[in-house]
C-alpha positions in Angstrom: 12.0 -3.4 -7.8 15.5 -2.0 -7.1 15.5 -0.6 -10.7 12.6 1.6 -9.7 14.0 2.7 -6.4 12.2 0.3 -4.0 14.7 -1.0 -1.4 12.0 -2.3 0.9 8.3 -3.2 0.6 5.4 -5.1 1.8 4.3 -8.3 0.0 0.5 -7.7 -0.5 -2.2 -10.3 -0.5 -5.7 -10.1 -2.0 -9.1 -11.3 -1.0 -8.7 -14.9 -2.1 -9.6 -18.4 -0.9 -8.4 -19.4 2.6 -6.1 -22.0 1.0 -4.6 -19.4 -1.4 -4.0 -16.9 1.4 -2.4 -19.6 3.6 -0.1 -20.6 0.8 0.9 -17.0 0.1 1.6 -16.2 3.7 3.8 -19.3 4.1 5.7 -18.4 0.9 6.4 -14.8 2.3 7.6 -16.3 5.6 9.9 -18.7 3.7 11.2 -15.9 1.5 11.9 -13.6 4.4 13.7 -16.4 6.3 15.8 -17.7 3.4 16.2 -15.4 0.5 15.7 -11.8 1.6 18.8 -10.3 0.0 17.5 -7.9 -2.7 14.7 -5.4 -2.3 13.8 -6.2 1.3 10.4 -7.8 2.1 9.6 -6.1 5.4 6.5 -8.2 5.9 3.0 -8.5 4.7 0.2 -6.1 3.8 -3.0 -8.2 4.4 -5.4 -6.5 2.0 -8.7 -8.3 2.7 -10.5 -10.5 3.3 -12.0 -8.2 6.0 -13.5 -5.7 3.6 -16.9 -4.3 2.4 -18.9 -6.0 -0.3 -19.9 -2.6 -1.4 -16.4 -1.4 -2.4 -14.7 -4.5 -3.7 -12.6 -2.9 -6.4 -10.8 -5.9 -8.0 -11.2 -8.1 -4.9 -13.2 -11.3 -5.0 -16.6 -11.1 -3.3 -17.0 -14.8 -2.6 -14.0 -14.7 -0.2 -14.9 -11.6 1.9 -15.0 -12.2 5.7 -16.1 -10.2 8.7 -13.1 -8.9 10.8 -12.0 -11.8 13.0 -9.2 -11.7 15.5 -9.1 -15.5 15.5 -8.7 -15.8 11.8 -6.2 -13.0 11.7 -4.1 -14.7 14.3 -4.1 -17.8 12.2 -3.0 -15.9 9.1 -0.3 -14.0 11.1 1.1 -17.2 12.5 1.5 -18.6 9.0 3.4 -15.5 8.0 5.8 -15.8 10.9 4.0 -12.9 12.6 5.2 -10.7 9.7 1.9 -8.9 9.0 2.7 -5.2 9.4 -0.4 -3.6 7.8 -4.0 -4.7 7.5 -6.5 -3.0 5.0 -10.0 -3.6 6.2 -13.5 -2.1 6.5 -13.8 -0.8 10.1 -17.6 -0.4 9.8 -17.7 -4.2 9.7 -15.8 -4.3 13.0 -18.9 -3.5 15.1 -17.3 -3.2 18.5 -13.9 -2.1 17.2 -12.3 -5.1 18.9 -10.4 -6.0 15.8 -9.1 -2.4 15.4 -8.1 -2.3 19.1 -6.3 -5.7 18.6 -4.2 -4.3 15.7 -3.3 -1.2 17.7 -2.2 -3.3 20.7 -0.2 -5.6 18.4 1.6 -2.6 16.8 0.2 -3.5 13.4 -0.9 -0.6 11.2 -4.7 -0.5 10.9 -5.7 0.9 7.5 -9.2 1.7 6.1 -9.6 0.2 2.7 -12.4 -1.2 0.5 -14.7 0.5 2.9 -18.2 2.0 2.9 -17.8 3.7 6.3 -19.4 7.0 7.1 -17.3 9.9 8.4 -18.5 9.2 12.0 -17.5 5.6 11.7 -14.1 6.5 10.5 -13.6 8.9 13.4 -14.7 6.2 15.9 -12.2 3.8 14.3 -9.5 6.4 14.6 -10.3 6.7 18.3 -9.8 3.0 18.6 -6.5 2.7 16.6 -7.1 3.3 12.9 -4.0 5.2 11.5 -4.0 4.9 7.7 -6.1 5.1 4.6 -5.4 2.5 1.9 -4.9 3.8 -1.7 -7.0 6.9 -0.9 -9.9 7.5 -3.2 -9.9 4.0 -4.6 -12.4 1.5 -3.3 -13.6 3.9 -0.7 -16.9 5.8 0.0 -16.4 9.1 -1.7 -17.3 12.7 -0.8 -20.9 13.9 -0.8 -21.8 17.3 0.6 -24.1 15.6 3.2 -21.8 12.7 4.0 -18.1 13.1 3.3 -17.4 9.4 3.8 -14.0 7.7 3.9 -12.4 10.1 1.4 -13.5 13.2 3.3 -12.5 11.7 6.6 -9.1 10.9 5.1 -8.6 14.5 4.2 -10.0 16.0 7.4 -8.4 13.8 10.0 -4.8 14.6 10.4 -4.1 11.4 12.3 -4.5 9.3 9.2 -1.7 8.6 6.8 -3.1 8.7 3.3 -1.7 6.3 0.7 -1.8 7.5 -2.9 -1.4 5.6 -6.2 0.0 8.5 -8.3 -0.2 7.1 -11.8 -2.8 9.5 -13.3 -5.1 6.5 -13.8 -6.2 5.4 -10.4 -6.3 9.0 -9.2 -6.5 12.1 -11.4 -3.9 14.8 -10.9 -6.4 17.4 -9.7 -7.5 14.8 -7.0 -3.8 14.3 -6.1 -3.4 18.1 -5.6 -6.7 18.2 -3.6 -5.4 15.6 -1.2 -2.0 17.2 -0.8 -3.6 20.6 -0.2 -5.7 19.1 2.6 -3.1 16.9 4.4 0.0 17.6 6.4 2.8 16.7 4.1 4.2 14.2 6.5 1.1 12.2 6.2 1.2 11.5 2.4 2.4 8.0 1.5 3.2 7.0 -2.1 2.3 3.4 -2.9 2.4 1.6 -6.2 -0.3 -1.0 -5.5 1.4 -2.8 -8.4 0.9 -6.2 -9.7 3.6 -8.6 -10.7 2.8 -7.9 -14.4 4.3 -4.4 -14.3 7.7 -5.5 -15.5 6.2 -7.9 -18.1 5.0 -7.3 -21.7 1.4 -6.5 -22.5 -0.7 -9.6 -22.5 -3.0 -11.8 -20.4 -1.8 -13.3 -17.1 -3.4 -15.3 -14.3 -2.9 -14.3 -10.6 -2.5 -16.9 -7.8 -6.1 -16.1 -6.8 -7.2 -17.3 -10.3 -8.1 -13.9 -11.5 -7.1 -13.0 -15.1 -5.2 -9.8 -15.5 -5.0 -8.1 -18.9 -2.1 -5.6 -19.2 -2.6 -3.3 -22.1 -1.4 0.2 -22.9 -0.1 1.1 -19.4 -3.2 -0.2 -17.5 -4.0 -3.5 -15.8 -7.6 -4.6 -15.8 -9.8 -7.6 -15.0 -11.6 -9.3 -17.9 -14.7 -7.2 -17.2 -12.7 -4.0 -17.6 -12.3 -3.2 -13.9 -9.0 -1.5 -13.1 -7.0 -3.9 -11.1 -3.8 -3.0 -9.2 -1.4 -0.7 -11.0 1.7 -1.2 -13.1 3.2 1.9 -11.5 6.9 2.0 -10.7 7.9 3.9 -7.5 10.4 6.3 -9.2 7.7 7.2 -11.8 5.3 7.9 -8.9 7.8 10.4 -7.5 8.3 11.9 -10.9 4.5 12.2 -11.4 4.3 14.1 -8.1 7.0 16.5 -9.1 5.5 17.1 -12.6 1.9 17.6 -11.4 2.0 19.3 -8.0 4.0 22.2 -6.5 5.7 20.1 -3.7 9.4 20.2 -3.3 11.8 17.5 -4.3 12.5 16.8 -0.6 8.7 16.5 0.1 8.2 14.1 -2.9 11.1 11.9 -1.7 9.7 11.9 1.8 6.3 10.7 0.4 8.2 7.5 -0.7 10.7 7.1 2.2 10.2 8.7 5.6 6.4 8.8 5.6 5.8 5.2 4.7 8.5 4.1 7.2 6.8 6.1 10.0 3.4 4.7 8.9 4.8 1.1 9.2 6.6 1.9 12.5 10.0 1.1 11.0 11.4 4.6 10.9 14.0 3.6 13.5 15.5 1.3 10.8 15.0 3.1 7.5 13.3 5.9 5.7 16.0 8.5 6.2 19.8 8.7 6.2 20.9 8.5 9.8 23.6 6.8 12.0 22.4 3.4 13.1 19.9 2.9 10.3 20.2 0.4 7.5 22.3 1.7 4.6 19.5 1.5 2.0 20.4 4.2 -0.4 19.7 5.3 -4.0 21.7 7.2 -6.5 19.2 9.2 -8.5 19.7 11.7 -11.3 17.4 14.6 -12.1 15.3 12.5 -14.5 14.4 10.4 -11.4 15.9 7.3 -13.0 17.7 5.0 -10.6 21.5 4.7 -11.3 22.5 2.7 -8.2 20.6 0.9 -5.4 22.4 0.1 -2.2 20.8 -2.3 0.3 22.3 -3.1 3.7 25.4 -1.2 2.5 25.9 -3.3 -0.6 25.5 -2.2 -4.2 22.8 -4.6 -5.4 21.7 -2.8 -8.6 23.5 -0.6 -11.1 21.9 0.8 -14.3 23.5 -0.5 -17.4 25.4 1.9 -19.6 22.9 1.8 -22.4 
């Protein structure tokens, strides 16, 4: 991950069996506790199981659950209370008690894999929703009589909007449409990448049991559904620069300051400032990473070839 410019990230789960989620969360806690000396695992992005059956994407329907504070507390405890962001379907949180709990716990509440109406999104915002997970993907889209999750993500300035800028999950005209409709400090680049991204083309099995086929720059399930991406973060920044009119500084902020603010860690990282972690990159104009510095130490250097 350092070779693509990611000095800190969230380990992301999927909608899997309770046993698989429990094991994953325990593993993240162990890694953070014992081995966190490269690209820093800040914590967990719990993507599911509290999602909509109508917008599964590559998630597994049989393991979908209704939002539950009790179950979430169980999962968070196993992670060492390291869950920093939850993607969920707020329309399934009937009284918004789950949303309120996340807000009170200083955990980023993000709408994802959701069939919510515009009005349901606004109500969720009023109760603590602050982010839109991989905007456009696995969300109720725009219709002129009901603008849905995507329309609400564009219209409501309170929401940070994540974006998988690989030209596959989201077309570049759609990228430009989102950027034109959002304050630039609310755009967050994410990779949503699978572990196969640094591997050769082929067939791989995820911990959830799902088979991922990586072929020609795309990762898909066996039925052809686009799975997570194989996008590298420096490529996402380059794609923004090549396909929009934002400045270099804006593009960098999409991958640094904005996500740090969204995750409530801007006091520690996301910009160069006295007192923050010395997580720095040396980047040339081709957006390749030549050095990555984490906690003041050079951890990665690009080879001469």
